[in-house]
VMD Tcl script that draws the C-alpha trace (Angstrom):
set ca {
  {120.09 93.92 88.30}
  {121.70 96.29 90.80}
  {120.21 95.71 94.25}
  {119.98 98.25 97.09}
  {118.86 97.73 100.68}
  {116.31 99.92 102.60}
  {118.89 102.55 103.51}
  {120.05 102.86 99.90}
  {123.33 101.00 100.48}
  {124.33 98.94 97.46}
  {124.24 95.15 97.88}
  {125.63 94.50 94.42}
  {124.72 93.31 90.94}
  {122.65 90.11 91.23}
  {120.23 88.12 89.10}
  {116.50 88.56 89.40}
  {116.09 85.19 91.12}
  {118.84 86.05 93.62}
  {117.17 89.39 94.37}
  {113.82 87.67 95.00}
  {115.51 85.10 97.25}
  {117.22 87.85 99.27}
  {113.87 89.66 99.54}
  {112.13 86.53 100.84}
  {114.88 85.93 103.40}
  {114.64 89.53 104.68}
  {110.80 89.44 104.34}
  {110.95 92.51 102.13}
  {109.59 93.33 98.69}
  {111.83 93.83 95.67}
  {110.77 97.07 93.95}
  {112.26 98.17 90.65}
  {113.32 101.80 90.92}
  {115.05 102.56 87.61}
  {114.15 100.17 84.83}
  {115.95 102.16 82.12}
  {119.33 102.10 83.88}
  {122.05 99.63 82.88}
  {121.75 97.35 84.81}
  {118.22 98.02 86.14}
  {118.08 99.18 89.78}
  {115.87 97.47 92.38}
  {115.46 98.11 96.09}
  {114.52 95.87 99.03}
  {111.75 97.65 100.96}
  {108.55 96.93 102.86}
  {106.13 98.08 100.17}
  {103.09 98.46 102.48}
  {105.10 100.70 104.79}
  {106.33 102.68 101.77}
  {102.76 103.24 100.53}
  {101.63 104.22 104.05}
  {104.41 106.80 104.36}
  {103.57 108.22 100.92}
  {99.89 108.56 101.87}
  {100.87 110.17 105.17}
  {103.06 112.67 103.34}
  {100.23 113.65 100.96}
  {97.85 114.08 103.92}
  {100.36 116.41 105.59}
  {100.70 118.44 102.39}
  {96.92 118.79 102.16}
  {96.80 120.16 105.70}
  {99.22 122.93 104.73}
  {97.14 124.03 101.73}
  {94.83 126.99 102.18}
  {91.35 126.41 100.84}
  {90.25 129.81 99.59}
  {86.52 130.25 99.22}
  {84.05 132.97 98.45}
  {82.18 134.26 101.50}
  {79.03 136.31 101.14}
  {77.82 139.32 103.12}
  {74.23 140.40 102.57}
  {73.26 144.01 103.14}
  {69.98 145.88 102.72}
  {69.42 149.17 100.87}
  {68.04 150.77 104.06}
  {70.37 149.10 106.60}
  {70.99 150.61 110.03}
  {74.45 151.83 111.01}
  {74.98 149.23 113.75}
  {74.02 146.37 111.41}
  {76.41 147.77 108.83}
  {79.23 147.92 111.41}
  {78.56 144.32 112.47}
  {78.71 143.05 108.90}
  {81.81 145.17 108.30}
  {83.62 143.46 111.18}
  {82.65 140.03 109.80}
  {83.81 141.03 106.32}
  {87.22 142.07 107.68}
  {87.55 138.64 109.33}
  {86.80 136.93 106.02}
  {89.37 139.04 104.17}
  {92.12 138.51 106.77}
  {91.53 134.74 106.47}
  {92.33 135.08 102.76}
  {88.82 134.53 101.40}
  {87.14 136.44 98.62}
  {84.12 138.47 99.64}
  {80.87 138.73 97.72}
  {78.72 141.66 98.82}
  {75.08 141.39 97.80}
  {72.26 143.85 98.33}
  {68.88 142.34 97.42}
  {66.00 144.70 96.66}
  {62.47 143.71 97.67}
  {59.27 145.04 96.19}
  {59.36 148.74 95.37}
  {62.88 149.20 96.78}
  {64.20 148.57 93.26}
  {62.97 152.03 92.27}
  {65.59 153.54 94.62}
  {68.77 151.87 93.32}
  {70.88 154.82 94.46}
  {70.36 153.78 98.12}
  {71.90 150.38 97.37}
  {74.86 152.01 95.64}
  {75.31 154.41 98.59}
  {75.34 151.53 101.10}
  {77.79 149.57 98.94}
  {80.12 152.57 98.55}
  {80.07 153.22 102.33}
  {80.81 149.55 102.96}
  {83.70 149.41 100.46}
  {85.24 152.65 101.70}
  {85.19 151.31 105.28}
  {87.10 148.21 104.19}
  {90.80 148.95 103.86}
  {93.38 147.25 101.63}
  {90.97 145.64 99.20}
  {90.98 145.00 95.49}
  {87.68 144.93 93.58}
  {87.44 141.71 91.56}
  {83.99 142.43 90.09}
  {82.60 145.97 90.29}
  {79.02 146.63 91.40}
  {76.46 145.25 88.97}
  {72.88 144.00 89.05}
  {71.95 140.33 88.73}
  {68.17 140.54 88.60}
  {67.07 142.51 91.66}
  {70.35 141.98 93.53}
  {73.24 144.45 93.50}
  {76.49 142.46 93.69}
  {80.18 143.34 94.04}
  {83.12 141.02 94.69}
  {86.34 142.02 96.48}
  {89.49 140.35 97.72}
  {92.06 141.42 100.30}
  {95.10 143.16 98.83}
  {98.07 140.80 99.26}
  {100.61 143.61 98.99}
  {99.60 145.08 102.32}
  {101.25 143.59 105.44}
  {99.01 141.57 107.78}
  {98.79 142.80 111.40}
}
mol new
graphics top color blue
foreach p $ca { graphics top sphere $p radius 0.5 }
foreach p [lrange $ca 0 end-1] q [lrange $ca 1 end] { graphics top cylinder $p $q radius 0.2 }
display resetview
């Protein structure tokens, strides 16, 4: 088999027993890299250190990933203007972070008879949000009016 050291420098073509002896002398592990090659290629490395570095690399890659979730904003059909502005500011934060936004307007008791108020609040809310794309248009799930939006990726972030 062809034997390489830790840096990738070629030691030479040796037998399996010779490779194991060299590994024991250097207190390294003999790891087969390319078994299909002629002759097969093996490398002298510290296998525990190799596995540690691989795990460290995958942890670093996970840190760089963005975990996109669905955030929910709950409104009321007869919401006050200040409450609407507060929830609007929070919704803009969610969208700039790259999250999807689920807007729900639950109706209690006899409020369900005045569905147009829920639609008006939702339309005011969506028009106040800029650079959005509607994923799911407004629809009822039971007594809850729901719409789902996402920030438009084409627009430049401030």
